[in-house]
C-alpha positions in Angstrom: 0.0 -0.1 -0.2 1.7 3.6 -1.2 0.4 6.1 1.5 1.2 9.9 0.3 0.6 13.3 2.5 0.8 16.5 2.0 0.0 20.4 3.7 -0.7 23.0 2.6 -1.5 26.7 4.4 -4.2 28.4 2.7 -4.9 32.0 3.2 -9.2 31.5 3.9 -11.3 30.8 6.9 -11.4 27.6 7.7 -15.1 27.0 7.1 -14.8 28.4 3.4 -11.3 25.6 2.6 -13.8 22.5 4.8 -16.9 23.9 3.0 -15.2 23.8 -0.4 -13.3 20.4 -0.4 -17.0 19.0 0.5 -18.2 20.0 -3.4 -16.6 17.0 -4.8 -17.8 16.9 -8.1 -15.3 20.4 -8.3 -12.5 17.9 -7.3 -11.3 17.9 -11.2 -11.0 21.7 -11.1 -8.0 21.1 -9.0 -7.2 17.5 -8.9 -5.1 16.8 -12.5 -5.7 12.8 -12.4 -9.6 13.0 -11.5 -11.6 13.2 -14.6 -14.9 13.5 -13.0 -16.6 12.8 -9.1 -20.4 12.0 -9.6 -22.2 12.7 -6.1 -24.6 10.0 -6.0 -25.4 10.7 -2.6 -24.3 11.9 1.5 -22.1 8.8 1.6 -21.6 8.1 -1.7 -19.4 8.8 -4.7 -18.1 7.6 -8.4 -15.1 8.6 -9.3 -13.5 8.4 -12.6 -9.3 8.9 -12.8 -6.2 8.4 -14.7 -3.5 7.9 -13.0 0.1 7.2 -15.0 -2.0 6.7 -17.9 -4.7 4.3 -16.3 -7.9 4.8 -16.3 -10.0 3.5 -13.3 -13.8 3.9 -12.4 -14.8 3.4 -8.5 -17.2 3.8 -5.8 -16.3 5.4 -2.8 -17.8 6.0 1.1 -17.4 8.8 3.3 -16.6 6.9 6.4 -16.4 9.6 8.6 -17.0 13.8 8.1 -17.0 16.9 10.7 -17.5 19.9 9.8 -14.6 22.2 9.7 -12.1 18.6 10.9 -12.0 16.2 9.1 -12.7 13.9 5.5 -12.5 10.2 5.3 -12.9 7.8 2.9 -12.4 4.7 1.5 -13.1 2.8 -2.1 -15.8 -0.1 -2.0 -15.2 -1.6 -5.5 -12.6 -1.1 -8.1 -9.6 1.0 -7.3 -8.4 0.0 -3.3 -8.1 3.2 -2.0 -8.3 5.1 0.9 -8.1 8.7 2.5 -8.1 11.5 5.0 -8.2 14.9 4.5 -8.0 17.4 8.0 -8.3 21.4 8.2 -6.4 23.5 10.8 -7.5 26.6 12.1 -3.5 28.2 12.1 -5.9 32.4 12.5 -8.9 33.7 11.2 -8.2 33.7 7.6 -5.4 31.0 7.2 -5.8 27.1 7.7 -4.0 24.5 6.9 -5.4 21.4 4.9 -3.5 17.9 5.2 -4.6 15.2 2.9 -3.2 11.6 3.5 -3.8 9.3 1.0 -3.4 5.5 0.7 -3.9 3.3 -2.6 -2.4 0.2 -3.7 -0.6 -0.3 -7.1 -2.1 -2.2 -9.2 -0.4 -3.8 -12.4 3.0 -3.2 -13.6 2.3 0.2 -14.3 0.7 1.3 -11.7 3.5 -0.7 -9.8 6.6 1.6 -11.4 4.9 4.8 -10.9 5.0 3.9 -7.2 8.2 3.1 -6.6 9.4 6.8 -9.0 6.7 8.3 -6.0 4.2 9.1 -8.4 1.2 9.3 -5.7 3.4 11.2 -3.4 4.1 14.0 -6.8 0.3 13.8 -7.2 -1.0 14.5 -4.0 1.3 17.4 -3.6 0.5 19.0 -7.1 -3.0 18.5 -6.1 -2.6 20.2 -2.8 -0.9 23.0 -4.7 -3.9 23.3 -6.9 -6.3 23.9 -4.1 -4.7 26.1 -2.4 -4.6 28.3 -5.9 -8.0 27.4 -6.8 -9.1 28.4 -3.4 -7.1 31.4 -2.8 -8.4 32.8 -6.2 -12.6 33.1 -5.5 -14.2 35.2 -3.4 -15.6 32.6 -1.7 -15.9 28.7 -2.2 -18.4 26.9 -4.4 -20.8 25.7 -2.1 -20.8 24.2 1.0 -22.7 20.7 2.9 -22.3 20.6 7.1 -23.6 17.6 7.9 -22.3 14.9 10.0 -21.4 11.3 9.0 -19.9 9.7 12.1 -17.8 6.9 12.6 -19.2 3.2 12.1 -18.1 0.8 14.8 
């Protein structure tokens, strides 16, 4: 399993950073490998991605979500992937956003890409893109403030 983690400090209030991250269908705006995300309901998403030239479709479930704190997910079919994004208030207008992803490489291309650090570089690029995306707009594109308690 490959794990990649990256933090970025964004010049927006924690509510703005969190609210934007709940807009999953906007992920292609700042995540280069994500072609589309379809939100099926409050807990379920369908992803279309292309990583290292390999196209994948998979479903994911939000396993935990707490406003202005964290959003965690895991794939439920297809690609073996999980992650969590956390939000930390630094000041009223500064937020640290940390993304941690785990992914199981599949096939020769992904195994070679994994050894070359492609997942880590992709997470770093996407977080930089998120910073540019959220800081370049007057407000977030939407918000969902619901809770998804961790099961178990």
